C-alpha positions in Angstrom: -62.0 2.0 0.7 -61.5 4.9 -1.6 -61.2 7.2 1.4 -58.2 5.3 2.6 -56.4 5.7 -0.7 -56.5 9.5 -0.7 -56.1 9.9 3.1 -54.3 13.2 3.5 -52.6 12.3 6.8 -51.3 9.0 5.3 -50.0 10.7 2.2 -48.2 13.5 4.1 -46.9 10.9 6.6 -45.4 8.8 3.8 -43.9 11.9 2.1 -42.4 13.0 5.5 -41.0 9.6 6.1 -39.5 9.4 2.6 -38.0 12.8 2.9 -36.6 12.0 6.3 -34.9 8.9 5.0 -33.4 10.9 2.1 -32.1 13.5 4.5 -30.7 10.9 6.9 -29.0 9.1 4.0 -27.5 12.4 2.7 -26.2 13.3 6.2 -24.8 9.8 6.6 -23.0 10.2 3.3 -21.6 13.5 4.4 -20.4 11.9 7.7 -18.7 9.2 5.7 -17.0 11.8 3.6 -15.9 13.6 6.7 -14.4 10.4 8.0 -12.6 9.9 4.7 -11.1 13.4 4.6 -10.0 13.3 8.2 -8.5 9.8 8.0 -4.8 9.8 8.6 -3.8 8.5 5.2 -5.4 11.4 3.3 -3.9 14.0 5.6 -0.5 12.3 5.5 -0.6 12.2 1.7 -1.6 15.9 1.5 1.3 16.9 3.8 3.7 14.7 1.9 2.6 16.2 -1.4 3.2 19.8 -0.1 6.5 18.9 1.5 7.6 17.1 -1.7 6.8 20.1 -3.8 8.9 22.3 -1.5 11.7 19.8 -1.5 11.7 19.7 -5.3 12.2 23.4 -5.3 15.1 23.1 -2.9 16.8 20.3 -5.0 16.3 22.3 -8.2 18.0 25.3 -6.5 20.9 23.2 -5.2 21.5 21.7 -8.7 21.2 25.0 -10.5 23.2 27.2 -8.1 25.7 24.7 -6.6 26.3 21.7 -8.7 26.1 23.3 -12.2 28.8 25.8 -11.3 31.0 22.9 -10.0 30.5 21.3 -13.5 31.5 24.7 -14.9 34.9 24.3 -13.3 35.5 21.5 -15.8 35.0 23.8 -18.7 31.3 24.2 -19.4 30.4 27.6 -18.0 26.6 27.1 -17.9 25.3 23.6 -18.1 21.7 24.7 -18.9 22.9 26.4 -22.1 24.8 23.3 -23.2 23.0 22.3 -26.4 23.6 20.9 -29.8 22.0 22.0 -33.0 21.3 19.6 -35.9 19.4 20.7 -39.0 17.7 23.6 -37.1 16.7 21.3 -34.2 18.1 22.2 -30.9 18.9 19.5 -28.3 19.2 20.9 -24.8 21.5 18.4 -23.1 22.2 20.8 -20.3 18.6 21.0 -19.2 18.3 17.2 -19.3 21.5 16.8 -17.2 20.1 19.3 -14.7 16.9 17.4 -14.3 18.8 14.1 -14.2 21.0 15.3 -11.4 18.0 16.7 -9.5 16.2 13.4 -9.8 19.2 11.4 -8.6 19.7 13.8 -5.6 16.0 13.6 -4.7 16.0 9.8 -5.0 19.2 9.6 -2.8 17.7 11.9 -0.1 14.4 9.9 -0.1 16.3 6.6 0.1 18.9 7.5 2.7 16.7 9.7 4.9 13.3 8.1 4.6 13.3 4.5 3.2 16.5 3.3 5.0 15.6 4.6 8.5 12.1 3.3 8.1 13.4 -0.2 7.2 15.8 -0.1 10.2 13.0 0.9 12.6 10.6 -1.8 11.1 13.3 -4.5 11.5 13.9 -3.4 15.1 10.2 -3.5 15.9 9.8 -6.9 14.3 12.6 -8.3 16.5 10.8 -7.0 19.6 7.4 -8.5 18.7 6.9 -12.1 19.8 6.8 -14.5 16.9 3.7 -16.8 16.7 4.3 -20.3 15.5 2.0 -21.1 12.6 0.3 -24.4 12.6 1.4 -26.4 9.6 -1.1 -26.6 6.7 0.0 -30.1 5.7 1.2 -33.3 7.3 2.8 -36.5 6.2 0.9 -39.7 5.8 2.5 -42.3 8.1 2.0 -45.1 5.5 3.2 -43.7 2.2 5.0 -40.6 3.5 3.2 -38.3 1.0 2.1 -34.8 2.0 -1.6 -34.4 2.6 -3.7 -31.4 3.9 -3.8 -31.2 7.6 -7.6 -31.6 7.8 -7.6 -34.7 5.6 -9.1 -37.8 7.1 -7.8 -40.1 4.4 -4.6 -40.1 2.4 -5.2 -39.1 -1.3 -2.4 -41.4 -2.4 -2.8 -44.6 -0.5 -6.3 -44.1 0.9 -5.3 -45.0 4.4 -7.4 -43.5 7.2 -5.5 -40.8 9.0 -5.8 -39.8 12.6 -7.4 -36.5 13.4 -5.2 -33.5 12.9 -5.1 -32.7 16.7 -3.8 -36.1 17.7 -0.1 -36.6 18.1 1.2 -39.4 16.0 4.4 -39.3 18.0 2.5 -40.4 21.2 2.6 -44.0 20.1 -1.2 -44.5 20.6 -2.0 -44.4 16.9 -2.8 -47.7 15.3 -3.1 -47.3 11.5 -6.2 -48.8 9.8 -6.4 -49.9 6.3 
């Protein structure tokens, strides 16, 4: 009996089996990680983030180099230097206005060139898809006209026995029982 407990082949076989399971689990986890990374959502998000950062730089340049000089025609030569000092505290209103205009332009571009066209395409696609009639979840009791669940066999209000949900009450074959 004691020979079986310290059997070298059995111990090495168990260790090999345990190590194999650990290696297989590790490789399986790496495979799941690879599926996650290569999933379309992660790649799309990454591309969107990079394009968004580049788009932000473009909008900042448009605001700083085109819109700010247009505001300068009104009388303020450089909007970014427009500030107000109060008790040695400087409030840079021009910088805030530049960022606000950049935000509004970015939001407008995203709305009119991404959200609006996507909604139009989605609406067109939904019109082309056939609509499936949903079975009602409730039905009316023929005795008290209260609304009961479709699968109910008795009315919860008047306790009348109801026909099975698949039967057609309009067929005229239903005789109510009390």
